[in-house]
C-alpha atoms as one frame of an Amber mdcrd trajectory, in Angstrom:
protein
  17.891   1.000   1.869  15.313   1.876   4.477  11.691   2.872   3.780   8.750
   3.907   5.916   5.201   3.113   4.898   2.176   4.919   6.265  -1.494   5.331
   5.474  -4.134   7.979   6.000  -7.876   7.460   6.150 -10.501   5.584   8.090
 -10.597   2.357   6.081  -8.788   1.093   3.008 -12.202   0.517   1.421 -13.084
   4.222   1.746 -12.462   6.813  -0.941  -9.265   8.889  -0.588  -7.506   6.333
   1.614  -3.806   6.784   0.882  -0.699   4.631   1.201   2.751   6.254   1.005
   6.228   4.722   0.772   9.056   7.134   1.607  12.750   6.969   2.268  13.279
   9.022   5.450  15.115  12.288   4.882  14.865  12.171   1.087  12.047  13.796
  -0.850  13.155  12.087  -4.057  12.188   8.535  -3.109   8.549   8.854  -2.215
   5.386   7.703  -3.924   1.836   7.065  -2.875  -1.504   5.752  -3.985  -4.952
   7.205  -3.321  -8.049   5.014  -3.629 -10.841   6.545  -5.679 -14.560   5.863
  -5.567 -14.720   4.099  -8.948 -11.923   1.635  -8.145 -13.408   0.812  -4.748
 -16.907   0.377  -6.203 -15.621  -2.143  -8.761 -13.406  -4.022  -6.281 -16.103
  -4.329  -3.603 -18.788  -5.278  -6.134 -16.644  -8.041  -7.615 -15.690  -9.230
  -4.115 -19.411  -9.338  -3.272 -20.003 -11.417  -6.421 -17.441 -13.956  -5.199
 -14.899 -13.240  -7.939 -11.948 -12.999  -5.550 -10.137 -15.469  -3.328 -11.537
 -13.852  -0.183 -14.770 -15.170   1.315 -17.821 -12.958   1.588 -17.535 -12.687
   5.359 -16.031 -10.265   7.883 -12.807 -12.320   7.958 -12.695 -12.472   4.168
 -13.185  -8.724   3.966 -10.362  -8.167   6.479  -8.107 -10.478   4.452  -8.937
  -8.544   1.295  -8.107  -5.231   2.991  -4.657  -6.535   3.930  -4.109  -7.880
   0.428  -5.087  -4.526  -1.149  -2.621  -2.773   1.155   0.167  -5.151   0.113
  -0.727  -4.868  -3.581  -0.474  -1.070  -3.403   2.942  -1.316  -1.740   4.062
  -3.775  -4.426   3.109  -1.377  -7.235   4.740   1.585  -5.502   8.004  -0.356
  -5.250   7.615  -1.476  -8.842   7.384   2.199  -9.930  10.377   3.138  -7.732
  12.534   0.249  -9.012  14.769   2.443 -11.233  15.521   4.815  -8.338  16.298
   2.259  -5.629  20.018   1.570  -5.444  19.906  -1.724  -3.574  17.796  -4.850
  -3.817  18.224  -5.295  -0.053  15.547  -3.214   1.698  14.331  -2.601   5.234
  10.755  -1.582   5.943   9.034   0.144   8.830   5.281  -0.017   8.451   2.586
   1.796  10.368   0.570  -0.269  12.831  -2.745   0.409  11.109  -3.538  -3.260
  10.496  -3.090  -4.432  14.057  -3.171  -8.192  14.465  -2.465  -8.765  10.772
   1.300  -8.230  10.880   2.206 -11.824  10.019  -0.127 -11.771   6.980   1.425
  -8.507   5.812   4.987  -9.791   6.294   4.305 -12.981   4.383   2.472 -11.234
   1.560   4.999  -8.415   1.156   7.998 -10.731   1.192   6.382 -12.800  -1.553
   5.286  -9.836  -3.685   8.521  -7.869  -3.331  10.660 -10.923  -4.062   9.011
 -11.049  -7.496  10.573  -7.602  -8.059  13.957  -9.019  -6.965  13.908  -7.235
  -3.600  15.199  -8.965  -0.510  13.442  -7.732   2.627  16.200  -7.702   5.259
  13.853  -6.536   8.002  10.269  -5.474   8.461   8.916  -3.951  11.627   5.673
  -2.303  12.656   5.616   0.911  14.678   3.710   4.119  15.162   5.495   6.498
  12.816   6.484   9.935  13.990   4.287  12.844  12.901   7.496  14.266  11.396
   8.105  11.287   9.123   7.687  11.934   5.397   5.432   8.914   5.004   3.057
  10.127   7.731   3.061  13.715   6.547   2.498  12.965   2.866  -0.086  10.243
   3.450  -2.191  12.879   5.186  -1.476  15.600   2.595  -2.291  13.296  -0.322
  -5.568  12.242   1.285  -6.632  15.857   1.855  -5.456  17.084  -1.577  -8.622
  17.860  -3.548  -6.869  20.095  -6.092  -4.287  17.507  -7.260  -1.345  19.625
  -6.075   0.584  16.433  -5.281  -0.407  14.532  -8.415   3.267  13.857  -9.225
   3.589  11.778  -6.052   0.732   9.433  -6.930   0.755   6.266  -8.984  -2.217
   4.852 -10.847  -3.192   1.202 -10.516  -5.632  -0.323 -12.996  -8.374  -2.709
 -11.857  -6.759  -5.612 -13.726  -3.490  -4.920 -11.878  -5.315  -5.349  -8.554
  -7.209  -8.379  -9.800  -3.995 -10.110 -10.851  -3.450 -10.694  -7.112  -7.072
 -11.048  -5.971  -8.600 -13.672  -8.254  -8.587 -17.413  -7.706
């Protein structure tokens, strides 16, 4: 099965940043996550206190951003598990974390393998403005009235921290 993954927002550490996983051409296999202010405040405060693996430095912060992105994708696939017909998946990811592709590949292969997914291929490209992932990432970010609430998953702080702590 093939999935596209896109984001919308300035920075993953900004409120309303969204990540969407979608199977092209099918509205049924699509989920996203939207960062909220409370979650980001807790995550950045604990990172600043040195409670996570990532150093309190610009490089450490960049590493944490990539890890948060991969964690969100992991939980989206975990929620989609019952609907995905094959354990063999192909991914096309947006190029929003330029220069970090190898970190993302390594992290996603590890995380998704724990869900019994085999990542047959993973490439990075600028997604078309017509792709579901691109379209819904934007719509979810701009949705202030929760019209798309059914497309969003919730991730608890301890679920993030499971993959961030030493």
